[in-house]
N, C-alpha and C positions, 0 to 999 in steps of 0.2 A: 802334203803340202795342205795347207790352210786354207780353211775357206775365207771368202768375203767379210764371211760374218763373224767369224774365230777372229781376225783384221782387227774389225771395231768394237768384239767384245775385250780386246788387250787395250783398244783406244781409249775405253771406256773406262777402265779400269784405272788405267794410266793416270788420268783426268781426272776421277775421284779421289786418286791417291794425293795428287798434288794440291788440291781442292783441299784437303783435308789436313797439309800439312799446312797451308796457306791458312787455315784456320785456326790451326794450333798457334801462328807465330800471332796472329791477329788476335787471341785472346792474353797472348804472353806482354806483346805491345802495348796495348788496352790496360792492363794490371802495371804494368812499369809509367806508363802515363799518370793513371788514378793515383799511384805514390808519388808521383813528382807533384800532380796537384795536393795531394795535403801536404808534403814539405812545405810546399810554397804559402800556402794560408796558412802554414801555423808559425813558418818566417814574418810572415806579412801581419800577422795578429802580435810578435812580438815587440813589433815595429809600430804598433798602431795602423796599421792600413792593411783592412781586412778587405780583400778583394774579390766576385764572384767569379765565376768561371772566364769570364773574358778579358779577366787578370786587369780590367777597370777598378781602379777605388768605386768601393761602393757607394751606393746614396743611401742618404737619411730618410724616412718616411716624410714625407708630406707634411708639414710643420712642427719640424723639430726645429728646424735651423730658429725658426723665430723664438718655440720655447725657450732654446739653448741662452739665446739673446735678450728674453725678458728675464730670467733666472741670474742672467749678467749682470743685471742692470737692479735689480731686487737686493742684489747682494751691495750695491755701489747707490743710494739713492742719491739725487742731483746731484751725481757725477755726470761730465761728459767726456766722450771720449773719440778717437778718430775709429772710420770702419779698420783701419788695419788694426785695432789693436783689440777690438772686442774681436775679428776674426780669430786675429791669434789665441786668444782667451777662450771663444769655444770651439774651437780647433776646425776651423770651415775656409773657405776660399776669402780672399775680399771680393769676391765677385759673389759668393751665396750670399754672405753678409749684408750687400748692399742692396740685393735683390729683397732680399729678409727686411732691411730696413724701411727703404720706401715703400713695401709692398704690404707692412702690420697694420695698416687703416689707423693710420694716428697715434698710434701707440710709443712710438719713436719721432722727434721733432730733430731737425738740423739746425742745428744755432749759426747765424752769421759768423761767429768764430770757427766753423766746419765741423765742432761737434755735435756728435749724435747723446740726444740726451731722452730718456725714459719722460712722457708727459706724465705732468701733475695729476691727479685726479682732484675731480673738484667741478 
């Protein structure tokens, strides 16, 4: 007849074996998950929609939207554009374009016709 300590040893060994099996499966699942993340990143890069781990579209660093808009206007001096046209040209959302234009410190002005233009130097 097995002693109570022997029964406890068997129970501990059984639990350790189960834990080892779970840890092995966890490692395998984590590997598969990382492979899927890499595939997602590669596909998103192909369609121009890179995203961080959370799956949300990545944000540009602070000031990059304004810089892109400045470059857009620098290539088209004196011309006016709608927010939608500007947003599409620099690959940002219309709301982000609107925020950058309004927060530009006067670099861009909205005319009576509703079009945005770069403020002329002078």
